[in-house]
N, C-alpha and C positions, 0 to 999 in steps of 0.2 A: 534291671532291664534285660541283662543278658539271659537270665533264667526264663523270662517271658518269651524271648525269641526262640530259645531252645525248645520250649514246650510247643510253640506253634509249629516248629520244624518237625517235631515228633508226630504231631497230629497229621501234618502233611504226608510224612512218610507212611503213616499208618493207613491212610486212605488211598495211597498210590500217587505217583507223580501226576498222572493225568487228572485225577480228581482234585488234587491240590491246585492245579492251574485253573480248573473250573471254578473252585471255591473262591480263588483270588480275583477272578474276573467277573464271572456271571453268577456264581453260586449254584447250588444243586437245584435240580428241577424235580418237582414232585407231581405225581398224577393226582389231581384233586378230585375227590368224589363230589357229587352234587351237594352243595351246602343247604342248610335248612332255609326255608322261605324267609326273605327279608321282612322285617317289621320295624315299626317306629317305636323307639323307647320313650315312654311318656312319663315315667316316674321321676320325682325330683331327686331320687337317689339312684346311683348305679347298682348293679347286682351285688356288689360287696358292701352296700349300705353307706357309701361315701356320697356327699352332695354333688350333684351335677353342677359343673362350672360353666359360666359364660366365657371365661378366659382363664389362662393359666400362665405360670411363670416360665420363661425360657431359660434353659440351662445348657451349658456345654458339657459334654461327656469328657471328663479329664483325660488327657493323653490322646485325644482325637480332634478332628475338625467337625465333629457331629454336634448338632444342637437338637434339643427336644423340649417340648412344653409339658410341664407336670404340675400337680398340686404341690404348693410349696411346703417346706417343712420336712418331717421325718419320712413321708412317703417318697419325696424326691430323693432324699439321701439314699434310701434303700434301692430304688430303681436305677439310679445312676451307678451305684455299686455293681448291680447286675450287668449293666451295659459295659462298664469298664472291664469287668472280668471276661465278658465275651470277647471284647476287643483284644485283650492281652493274651488270652489262653486259647481262643478258637481262631479268630481272624480279625485283623484290624478293620474297624468300621469306617465307612465313608459317608460323606454328606448324603442324606436321604435314606440311609439304612435303618434309622430308628424313628418310629412313629409313636407319638404320645397322645396328649390331649387333642380332642376334636370336638367340634360343635355339630357334626353331622349325626343326627339321631337314628339313622337307619343302621340296624344291626342284623346280623345273620345268626348269631348265637347270643344268649343273654350275657355271657361273660364279656362280650365285646362292648357292652355298655360301660365298662369300667374305664374305657378311654375317655368317656364324657366327663368323668370326675377327675381325670388326670392321674389316676392311680394304676395305670397299666401302660406297658409299652409293647410294641411289636418290633422285633429285630429281624429285618429282611422278610417282611410278610409275603412278598411275591415269591420268595424261594421256599417258604414254609407256610403255605396257605391253609385257611380253614377247610376242613373236610378232606385233607390229604390222607392217603392210606397210611396207617400206623407203621412206623419202621422204614419209611421210604425217604426220610429227610436227613436228619443229623446222623453222622456215622457213630459207630459204637464208642470210639474214643471221645468224640464230642459229647456224647451222652454222659460219659464219666465226668466231664467238666460241669455239665448242667446239673447233674446229681449233686456234685460237691457244692455248687452255688446254692442249691435249694437247702441242703443240709446246713450249710454255713448260715443261712438266713432263718433257720430255726422255725420253720412252718409259717413264717410271716409272709413269704412269697409263694404264690401258686404258679404252676406252669401249664400252658395250654397243651403240652404233650400228654398230660394226665386227664384231660377233659374227654368226655364221651365223643364230642366232635373235636377231633384233634386239630390243634394249631400250634405247632412247635415254635413259632416265632413269638408267641404270647407269654408275657410275664405280668403278674398282677399282685397288688397288695391284697393279701388273703385274710385280713383281719379288719375289724370295724374301726372307725375313728376313735381315738382315745385308748386303744388297746395297749396295755403296759408292755407287752412283748415287742411291739413296734418301736416304742420309745427306747427300750433297752438296746435293741438291735441298732437303731440309728445312732445312739450315743456311742456304742462300741465301734461302729464303722467310722464315725468321725474321729474317734481317738486313734484308731489304726491308721487312718489316712494322714493324720498329723505326725505320726511317728515314723522316722526313717526306717526303711527296710521292712515295713509291715503293710498289710492291707492289699488291695488289688494290685497286681503286678509282681507280687512277691510270693504268691501261693502256688504250691505244687499239688494239684489235686490227685496225682498218681501215687503219692506216698501211701504205704499200706494202711496206716492208721486212718487216714482220711478216706481211703477207699471203703474201709469197713463201716465208718460212720455214714457214708453216703449211699451204701448199698440199698437201703430201703427206698431211695428216691429215684432209682433208675427206671 
């Protein structure tokens, strides 16, 4: 736990004391460009080919007081890992910070349909909204953490910061149901979570070797 607090302090120092206070209380504010026209998602599968759900399972993000609804199984294991790493390495999450499954079929970008299948989360979507100007949200140091998370998830997770319509709060399962890579990743994450001193909360994304591996994801 000490290393996690140290990394969060480093991030705070990197973006300056004033910005750190803003992140801890209200979060960064982005100037959002006009989003694409809203439309109703009518397919029985979301954009990543997972089935749209009428309801999803409620989970607590370990180490926080945050709960989020997700498709049960490997998808939930992976997305909860992403949320935990954000909490430990960028800033502690608070109730309401993470949005998951929804039954509201109105979307502004097709990838937002993945919330309907419980295979995507939005972390602080009001701070990092759809259509925000690229590069106006997360700091450079925070992007290092996000890149490390994506590299660690071995292309199973996609990030809204890489979408044409930027949404830096968005993370999604980027493979189809039954993909063996998803099963392998979830199995590894569960093993790491059960082993003392490993998994989320024990990772230092600023180590040189990790920085090299994550460079392609920034």
